[in-house]
C-alpha positions as CSV (number, residue, x, y, z in Angstrom):
1,M,-0.1,0.1,-0.1
2,D,1.1,3.6,-0.7
3,K,2.4,5.8,2.1
4,Y,2.9,9.6,2.1
5,F,4.3,12.2,4.1
6,I,2.9,15.5,3.1
7,T,4.4,19.0,4.9
8,G,3.5,22.6,3.9
9,S,0.5,24.8,4.5
10,S,-2.9,23.1,5.7
11,Y,-4.3,24.1,2.1
12,F,-1.4,22.0,0.3
13,I,-1.9,19.2,3.0
14,D,-5.7,19.3,2.6
15,K,-5.5,19.5,-1.2
16,N,-3.2,16.5,-1.5
17,I,-5.0,14.5,0.9
18,K,-8.0,14.8,-1.1
19,N,-6.4,13.8,-4.2
20,L,-4.6,10.8,-3.0
21,I,-7.8,9.5,-1.0
22,T,-9.6,6.8,-3.3
23,E,-13.0,7.9,-4.8
24,D,-14.6,4.9,-3.6
25,E,-17.3,5.9,-1.2
26,N,-17.0,2.7,0.5
27,A,-13.4,3.0,1.6
28,D,-12.8,2.7,5.2
29,I,-11.1,6.1,6.1
30,E,-10.1,6.7,9.9
31,I,-8.4,10.1,10.8
32,F,-6.2,10.3,13.8
33,F,-4.2,13.1,15.5
34,G,-0.7,13.5,16.5
35,D,-1.2,15.2,19.9
36,E,-3.8,12.9,20.9
37,L,-2.6,9.5,19.2
38,N,-2.9,6.0,20.9
39,K,-0.5,4.0,19.3
40,G,-2.3,0.8,20.2
41,E,-5.3,1.9,18.4
42,F,-3.5,3.5,15.5
43,L,-1.1,0.2,14.9
44,G,-4.3,-1.7,15.3
45,Y,-6.3,0.0,12.4
46,I,-3.4,0.3,10.0
47,N,-2.2,-3.5,10.3
48,S,-6.1,-5.3,10.3
49,I,-7.4,-6.7,7.1
50,S,-10.3,-5.2,5.7
51,F,-13.1,-8.0,5.7
52,T,-15.2,-6.2,3.3
53,G,-12.7,-5.6,0.8
54,S,-13.1,-2.0,0.7
55,P,-9.6,-0.1,0.5
56,K,-8.4,1.3,3.8
57,V,-7.0,4.8,4.2
58,A,-5.3,6.2,7.7
59,V,-4.9,9.8,8.0
60,L,-2.6,10.9,10.6
61,R,-2.5,14.7,11.2
62,N,0.1,16.9,13.3
63,F,2.5,14.1,13.3
64,N,5.1,16.2,14.8
65,K,2.9,16.8,17.7
66,I,3.5,13.1,18.9
67,K,5.6,13.2,22.2
68,D,8.0,10.3,20.9
69,K,11.6,11.8,20.4
70,G,14.9,10.5,19.1
71,K,14.9,6.8,18.8
72,D,11.5,6.1,20.0
73,L,10.2,8.2,17.2
74,E,12.5,6.4,14.5
75,H,11.1,3.3,15.8
76,F,7.4,4.5,15.5
77,V,8.0,5.4,12.0
78,E,10.0,2.2,11.1
79,S,6.8,0.2,12.5
80,I,4.3,2.0,10.7
81,S,6.4,1.7,7.1
82,K,5.8,-1.9,7.4
83,C,2.1,-1.9,7.1
84,S,0.8,-3.7,4.2
85,E,-2.9,-3.5,4.6
86,C,-3.8,0.4,4.5
87,I,-3.0,3.7,2.6
88,L,-1.2,5.9,5.1
89,L,-1.2,9.7,4.6
90,I,1.0,11.2,7.5
91,S,0.8,14.8,7.5
92,A,2.9,17.8,9.6
93,E,2.6,21.6,9.2
94,I,6.1,22.4,9.7
95,K,9.4,24.4,8.2
96,D,12.7,24.5,8.2
97,K,14.9,22.4,10.1
98,E,11.7,20.5,11.5
99,E,10.5,19.8,8.1
100,K,13.8,18.9,7.0
101,F,14.4,16.3,9.8
102,Y,10.7,14.6,9.3
103,S,11.2,14.6,5.7
104,T,14.8,12.5,5.7
105,L,13.1,10.5,8.6
106,F,10.0,9.5,6.4
107,Q,12.3,9.2,3.2
108,N,14.4,6.4,5.0
109,N,11.5,4.4,5.8
110,N,10.2,4.4,2.3
111,F,7.3,6.9,2.4
112,K,6.7,9.0,-0.8
113,V,7.4,13.0,0.8
114,L,4.9,15.5,-0.8
115,K,6.6,19.2,0.3
116,E,5.3,22.5,-0.6
117,E,7.6,25.0,-2.3
118,I,8.2,28.0,-0.6
119,K,6.4,30.8,-2.4
120,K,6.7,34.5,-2.9
121,Q,3.2,36.7,-2.3
122,R,2.9,37.0,-6.4
123,A,3.2,33.2,-6.6
124,T,0.3,32.9,-4.0
125,I,-2.0,35.1,-5.8
126,D,-1.2,33.1,-8.9
127,D,-2.5,29.9,-6.9
128,V,-5.8,32.0,-6.0
129,I,-6.4,32.7,-9.9
130,R,-5.6,29.1,-10.6
131,I,-8.1,27.8,-8.0
132,F,-10.7,29.7,-9.6
133,K,-9.8,28.8,-13.0
134,E,-10.4,25.3,-12.1
135,K,-13.9,26.3,-11.4
136,N,-14.1,28.0,-14.8
137,I,-13.9,31.4,-12.7
138,M,-11.7,34.0,-14.5
139,L,-10.0,36.3,-11.9
140,N,-7.6,39.3,-12.7
141,Y,-4.5,39.9,-10.3
142,S,-6.3,42.6,-8.4
143,Q,-9.4,40.5,-7.9
144,A,-7.4,37.7,-6.7
145,E,-5.4,40.0,-4.5
146,L,-8.4,41.3,-2.9
147,F,-9.8,38.1,-2.5
148,L,-6.8,36.7,-0.9
149,N,-6.6,39.5,1.6
150,K,-10.4,38.9,2.5
151,C,-9.4,35.3,3.3
152,L,-6.9,36.2,5.4
153,N,-4.4,35.1,3.3
154,N,-5.8,31.0,3.9
155,L,-5.7,29.5,0.5
156,S,-7.9,26.6,2.4
157,M,-10.7,29.4,2.6
158,V,-10.0,30.4,-0.7
159,S,-10.6,27.1,-2.2
160,N,-13.8,26.7,0.0
161,E,-15.4,29.8,-1.5
162,A,-14.5,28.8,-4.9
163,E,-16.5,25.9,-4.7
164,K,-19.5,27.7,-3.2
165,M,-19.1,30.2,-6.2
166,E,-19.2,27.6,-8.7
167,L,-22.4,26.1,-7.3
168,Y,-23.6,29.7,-7.2
169,I,-23.0,30.2,-11.0
170,L,-24.6,26.7,-11.7
171,S,-27.7,27.4,-10.1
172,Q,-28.2,31.0,-12.2
173,K,-29.7,30.9,-15.7
174,E,-27.9,33.7,-16.9
175,K,-24.1,34.5,-16.7
176,V,-23.0,36.2,-13.7
177,P,-20.7,39.1,-13.5
178,I,-17.4,38.5,-11.6
179,S,-17.8,41.9,-9.8
180,L,-21.4,41.0,-8.7
181,L,-19.8,37.7,-7.3
182,L,-17.3,39.3,-5.4
183,E,-19.8,41.9,-4.1
184,Q,-22.5,39.1,-3.2
185,L,-20.0,36.3,-2.2
186,S,-16.9,38.1,-1.0
187,G,-18.2,39.7,2.2
188,E,-16.1,38.9,5.2
189,K,-18.9,37.2,6.7
190,E,-19.7,35.0,3.7
191,E,-16.0,34.2,2.8
192,T,-15.3,32.9,6.3
193,I,-18.2,31.0,7.4
194,Y,-16.5,27.4,6.3
195,A,-13.8,28.5,8.3
196,L,-15.4,29.4,11.3
197,T,-17.4,26.2,11.2
198,D,-14.3,24.1,11.0
199,S,-12.6,26.0,13.4
200,F,-15.7,25.5,15.8
201,G,-15.8,21.8,15.0
202,M,-12.2,21.6,16.0
203,R,-12.9,23.5,19.4
204,D,-10.4,26.0,18.7
205,V,-12.2,28.8,20.6
206,K,-9.7,31.5,20.3
207,N,-9.3,31.1,16.6
208,T,-13.2,30.8,16.2
209,L,-13.5,34.3,17.9
210,K,-10.8,35.6,16.0
211,I,-12.7,34.7,12.6
212,Y,-15.8,35.5,14.0
213,S,-14.5,39.1,14.7
214,T,-13.9,39.6,11.2
215,M,-17.3,39.0,10.2
216,D,-20.7,41.1,9.5
217,N,-22.3,40.8,12.7
218,S,-25.8,42.0,11.8
219,S,-28.9,40.2,12.9
220,D,-29.5,38.6,9.6
221,K,-26.1,37.3,9.4
222,N,-25.7,36.1,13.0
223,F,-29.1,34.1,12.3
224,Q,-26.9,32.3,9.5
225,I,-24.1,31.9,11.8
226,F,-26.1,30.5,14.6
227,F,-27.5,27.8,12.0
228,A,-24.1,26.9,10.1
229,L,-22.6,26.3,13.7
230,S,-25.7,24.2,14.7
231,R,-25.7,22.1,11.4
232,R,-22.1,21.1,12.3
233,I,-22.9,20.0,15.7
234,Y,-25.8,17.8,14.6
235,N,-23.5,16.5,11.5
236,I,-20.9,15.3,14.4
237,Y,-23.8,14.1,16.1
238,L,-24.9,11.9,13.1
239,L,-21.7,10.5,12.7
240,F,-21.7,9.1,16.2
241,I,-25.2,7.6,15.7
242,D,-25.4,6.7,12.0
243,G,-23.0,7.9,9.3
244,S,-24.8,6.8,6.5
245,M,-27.2,9.9,7.1
246,L,-24.3,12.1,5.8
247,K,-23.8,10.5,2.5
248,R,-25.0,13.3,0.6
249,I,-22.2,15.5,2.0
250,P,-19.2,16.0,-0.3
251,D,-16.3,13.5,0.7
252,F,-13.7,15.7,1.5
253,Q,-16.3,17.9,3.6
254,L,-17.1,14.7,5.4
255,I,-13.5,13.8,6.3
256,R,-13.2,17.4,7.8
257,I,-16.4,16.4,9.9
258,K,-14.6,13.0,10.9
259,E,-11.8,15.1,12.2
260,Q,-13.8,17.1,14.1
261,Q,-15.7,14.3,15.7
262,T,-12.4,12.9,17.1
263,K,-12.5,16.3,19.4
264,W,-15.6,15.2,20.8
265,T,-17.4,12.7,22.7
266,L,-20.9,11.5,22.5
267,I,-21.6,12.9,25.5
268,E,-20.2,16.4,25.1
269,I,-22.2,16.4,21.6
270,I,-25.7,15.6,23.5
271,K,-25.0,18.3,26.2
272,I,-24.4,20.9,23.5
273,I,-27.4,19.9,21.7
274,D,-29.4,20.2,24.8
275,K,-28.0,23.9,25.1
276,L,-28.6,24.4,21.6
277,S,-32.2,23.7,22.4
278,E,-32.3,26.1,25.1
279,L,-30.2,28.9,23.2
280,D,-33.1,28.5,20.3
281,K,-36.0,28.9,22.9
282,N,-34.4,31.9,24.6
283,I,-33.8,33.5,21.0
284,K,-37.5,33.1,20.2
285,T,-39.0,34.3,23.5
286,G,-36.8,37.2,23.6
287,A,-34.6,36.0,26.4
288,I,-31.3,36.4,24.7
289,S,-30.3,38.3,21.6
290,I,-29.1,36.3,18.6
291,N,-25.5,38.1,18.8
292,N,-25.0,36.7,22.6
293,A,-26.3,33.3,21.3
294,V,-23.9,33.2,18.9
295,L,-20.8,34.0,21.1
296,S,-22.6,31.7,23.8
297,L,-22.6,28.7,21.4
298,I,-18.8,29.3,20.2
299,L,-17.8,29.4,24.0
300,L,-19.7,25.8,24.4
301,S,-17.4,24.3,22.4
302,N,-14.6,25.1,25.0
303,K,-12.7,22.0,25.9
304,D,-12.6,22.9,29.4
305,K,-16.5,23.5,29.4
């Protein structure tokens, strides 16, 4: 089975994982995180045979956060390199000496290493243009630069927005001017809704609040945000009880939700759903403003709660 080590920005990592994962909807995919890795569980999964005959994929993110150092780390990489029952996709957002160390370590253990090239700002803007071109949306340099700035220089957010724009265009009977698209779909709130829900699902309260602070906080927009965050919680809940109910969600979005599921327990999800019902009731009765309800919901994702 193929084995890859992917290092670079979150966009580069996400893009390559998406490209490498099989299109087979029956693929058995498990996602693990280095900072909370149970080695026994991980080794058990990658070395077990698939009784259904479906391909198996193991995605291990944040490998650099594994507590092992020195020989222990080398032995662990050597042991997982012997896996023959599973496609391995190992990733880490690292730079410089750390990147060189891990890349060499994995290369020495027969992993294919995918490393992002260091780019200047011009190349990054070119990436924005290319991302939209793949969706048959042509941006000029100034439009791409504006778009990148509004997306907080995050190509993952740019990619999500490009997908949303593509769907919007396909739903329209007449051709939509780029200027109108930028006006309608490039507001700070609209651009960051996916990043907000992903950060919320990962229980990164600090980053979620940071993203939220850049968004339009009008009443109408806050209702949209509250709905989006609520839907993410219910999707994570459905993964716990019956993942087949999420089949209509695009594969890579489902992978993101599976990543976020690992940050929660079923008990925690049930508790926050109870709180959601309470917040919803309070919003409708006027006991709490929609602004405060959104902030309360974000804070409920805190791991210490």
